[in-house]
C-alpha positions in Angstrom: 102.9 25.3 51.7 105.2 25.4 48.6 105.2 21.9 48.4 101.7 21.7 48.4 101.5 24.4 45.8 103.8 22.5 43.6 101.5 19.3 44.1 98.6 20.7 43.1 100.2 22.5 40.0 101.9 19.0 39.2 98.5 17.4 39.1 96.7 19.7 37.2 99.6 19.6 34.8 98.7 15.8 34.4 94.8 16.7 33.9 95.5 19.2 31.1 97.7 16.6 29.5 94.9 13.9 30.1 92.3 16.2 28.3 94.8 16.8 25.3 95.1 12.9 24.9 91.6 12.2 25.1 90.2 15.0 22.5 91.6 13.1 19.2 90.2 10.0 20.0 86.8 11.6 20.5 86.8 14.4 18.1 87.9 12.1 14.6 91.0 9.7 14.8 90.3 6.3 13.9 90.9 3.6 16.3 94.0 1.9 16.6 95.2 -1.6 16.3 97.8 -2.6 18.7 99.5 -5.9 19.1 101.9 -8.3 17.6 102.0 -9.1 14.3 101.0 -12.4 15.6 97.8 -11.0 17.5 97.1 -8.9 14.5 96.9 -12.0 11.9 94.8 -13.7 13.9 92.1 -10.9 14.2 92.1 -10.3 10.4 91.5 -14.0 10.1 88.3 -13.7 12.0 86.9 -10.6 9.7 84.2 -12.1 7.8 85.4 -12.1 3.8 82.8 -11.8 1.2 82.3 -11.1 -2.6 79.4 -10.3 -4.6 78.7 -12.0 -8.4 76.4 -11.0 -10.9 74.4 -12.8 -13.6 72.7 -11.6 -16.8 70.5 -13.4 -18.9 69.0 -12.6 -22.1 66.2 -14.4 -24.2 65.0 -13.4 -27.6 61.8 -14.3 -28.9 59.1 -13.6 -32.0 55.8 -12.4 -30.9 53.1 -14.5 -32.1 49.8 -12.5 -30.6 48.7 -9.0 -31.7 46.5 -7.1 -29.7 44.3 -4.7 -32.0 43.1 -1.4 -30.6 40.0 0.0 -31.8 38.7 3.5 -31.1 34.9 3.8 -30.9 33.4 7.2 -30.5 30.1 8.0 -30.6 27.9 11.7 -30.4 24.6 12.8 -29.4 23.0 15.7 -27.5 21.7 13.4 -24.9 24.6 11.6 -22.8 22.6 8.3 -22.9 21.8 8.7 -26.2 25.7 8.8 -26.6 26.0 6.0 -24.5 23.2 3.4 -26.1 24.6 4.5 -29.6 28.3 3.5 -28.4 27.3 0.0 -26.9 25.4 -0.6 -29.7 28.4 -0.1 -32.3 30.7 -2.2 -30.0 28.1 -5.3 -30.1 27.8 -4.5 -34.2 31.7 -5.2 -34.2 32.1 -8.1 -31.6 28.7 -9.8 -33.9 30.8 -8.8 -37.0 34.7 -10.4 -35.7 33.0 -13.4 -34.4 31.4 -14.4 -37.4 35.2 -13.8 -38.4 36.1 -16.7 -36.5 37.5 -14.3 -34.0 36.5 -15.6 -30.5 34.5 -13.6 -28.2 36.4 -13.9 -25.2 39.4 -12.4 -27.5 37.3 -9.0 -27.6 37.3 -6.7 -25.1 35.7 -3.4 -24.3 38.2 -1.2 -22.1 38.4 2.7 -21.2 35.1 3.8 -21.2 34.9 7.9 -21.1 32.6 10.6 -21.9 33.1 14.2 -22.8 30.9 17.7 -23.2 31.6 19.1 -26.6 31.7 22.4 -25.3 32.2 22.2 -21.6 30.0 21.1 -19.1 26.9 23.4 -20.2 27.1 21.8 -23.7 24.0 20.0 -25.2 26.1 17.8 -27.1 28.5 14.5 -25.9 31.1 12.5 -27.1 31.5 9.1 -25.9 34.7 7.4 -26.3 35.3 3.4 -25.8 38.5 1.2 -26.6 38.0 -2.3 -27.7 40.9 -4.8 -27.5 40.9 -7.5 -29.9 43.5 -10.5 -30.0 44.4 -11.5 -33.4 46.8 -14.4 -34.5 46.6 -13.9 -38.6 46.3 -11.4 -41.1 42.8 -12.3 -42.0 41.7 -11.6 -38.9 43.5 -8.0 -39.0 41.6 -7.6 -42.1 38.3 -8.1 -40.8 39.2 -5.4 -38.1 40.4 -3.7 -41.0 36.8 -3.7 -42.4 35.2 -2.5 -39.4 37.4 0.9 -39.4 37.0 1.4 -43.1 32.8 1.3 -43.2 32.3 3.4 -40.3 33.4 7.0 -39.6 32.9 6.1 -35.7 35.5 3.5 -35.4 39.1 4.3 -35.7 42.0 2.5 -35.4 44.3 3.0 -32.1 47.2 0.7 -32.3 49.0 -2.7 -32.0 50.9 -4.0 -29.2 52.9 -7.6 -29.4 52.6 -10.3 -26.8 54.0 -13.7 -26.5 52.0 -16.8 -25.7 54.8 -18.5 -23.8 56.1 -15.6 -21.6 55.7 -17.2 -18.4 57.9 -20.2 -19.9 60.2 -17.9 -21.1 60.7 -15.4 -17.8 61.8 -18.7 -16.0 64.1 -19.6 -18.3 65.6 -16.2 -18.3 66.0 -16.3 -14.5 67.5 -20.1 -14.8 70.1 -18.3 -17.3 71.1 -15.6 -15.1 71.8 -18.0 -12.4 73.8 -20.2 -14.4 75.9 -17.4 -15.5 76.8 -16.5 -11.6 77.4 -19.9 -11.0 79.9 -20.1 -14.2 81.6 -17.0 -12.7 82.1 -18.9 -8.9 83.4 -21.7 -10.6 86.2 -19.8 -12.7 87.2 -17.8 -9.6 87.1 -20.9 -7.4 89.5 -22.7 -9.3 91.8 -19.6 -10.8 92.2 -18.2 -7.3 91.7 -21.4 -5.5 89.0 -20.2 -3.0 86.1 -21.4 -1.7 83.0 -19.8 -2.3 79.5 -20.3 -0.4 76.5 -18.4 -0.8 75.0 -16.4 2.2 72.7 -13.8 0.4 70.8 -13.6 -2.9 69.3 -10.6 -4.8 66.7 -10.6 -7.3 65.9 -8.0 -9.8 63.1 -9.8 -11.9 62.6 -10.1 -15.4 62.1 -7.1 -17.6 59.8 -7.9 -21.1 60.3 -5.4 -23.7 58.8 -5.4 -27.3 61.4 -3.6 -29.8 58.2 -3.3 -32.2 55.8 -1.9 -29.9 55.1 1.4 -32.3 52.4 4.1 -31.1 49.0 5.3 -33.2 51.2 8.2 -34.5 53.9 5.6 -35.6 51.2 3.1 -37.3 49.4 6.1 -39.1 52.6 7.3 -40.7 53.6 3.9 -41.9 50.4 3.4 -43.4 50.7 7.2 -44.8 53.8 6.1 -46.4 51.9 3.3 -48.3 48.8 5.7 -49.5 50.4 5.3 -53.1 49.8 1.3 -53.0 47.1 1.2 -50.6 44.0 3.5 -50.1 42.3 1.8 -47.4 43.2 0.2 -43.7 41.4 -3.2 -45.1 44.2 -3.0 -48.1 47.3 -2.3 -45.7 49.2 -5.3 -45.2 51.4 -5.5 -42.1 53.6 -8.2 -43.5 54.8 -5.7 -46.4 55.1 -2.4 -44.2 57.6 -1.0 -42.1 55.4 -1.8 -38.7 57.5 -4.8 -37.8 54.6 -7.7 -38.2 54.5 -10.4 -40.3 51.6 -12.7 -40.3 52.9 -15.1 -43.0 55.6 -16.4 -41.0 53.6 -15.3 -37.4 56.5 -13.1 -36.5 55.1 -10.1 -35.2 57.9 -8.6 -33.1 60.8 -9.4 -31.1 60.2 -9.8 -27.8 63.2 -9.6 -25.2 63.6 -11.3 -21.9 66.3 -10.1 -19.8 67.2 -11.2 -16.1 70.0 -10.1 -13.3 70.8 -11.6 -10.4 73.2 -10.9 -7.6 75.0 -13.5 -4.9 76.6 -12.7 -2.3 79.4 -15.5 -1.1 81.8 -15.8 1.7 85.4 -16.3 0.8 87.7 -18.9 2.3 90.8 -20.1 1.6 91.6 -23.4 0.5 
């Protein structure tokens, strides 16, 4: 009987030791690698080794197109009449600008809206339409300025700069970013003595920014600071202002194209 009790106690102690051994491995301990140095070296050699290289490209260009925006605002006690007046005024602007060698396709009315003057029970309605005009020289800008100077229902709403070769420059800056990655890859392979094989690629896209884009308020401030020399928008020269455009040299503003790419390489010792 005593021998049976002793045997059961030993089995119970062995069970407790097993539980104590298993619990740390389940709750938090990292797995362990065991074996000879040769076996460990063989295992580590089989693990994939990679490196990620980044490339950046930047190209600057001068904008060669200006988009001038005009705000056409009409008012009438009848909403229908206010809309009609607004459309008539826009047609008049288009007719005036096309006579001045601005193509009709470059004149685009956008952002039509209407609002009551004092709530929805008002008897007066304001109708607003933004007309965008693509221009390429100062004489065309002066045609637009005459519309602003000669009419109280037309106001200047700002400028935006564009680049006619935008798509080509987007491709060029991507190529430049890729060339940057390849150059770094060649440096590492020669200096460290490894082979790099591309296995993955990430393109962050092309970002286009215009460092001279300004708001309507910024333009109005530039115009206001020149009031002593210029009494109207039609006599205000962007080429002599701080607004950032120069029609004489066709350099309206600086456009910056940037691109970033990432290539992941598999690394292998030579």
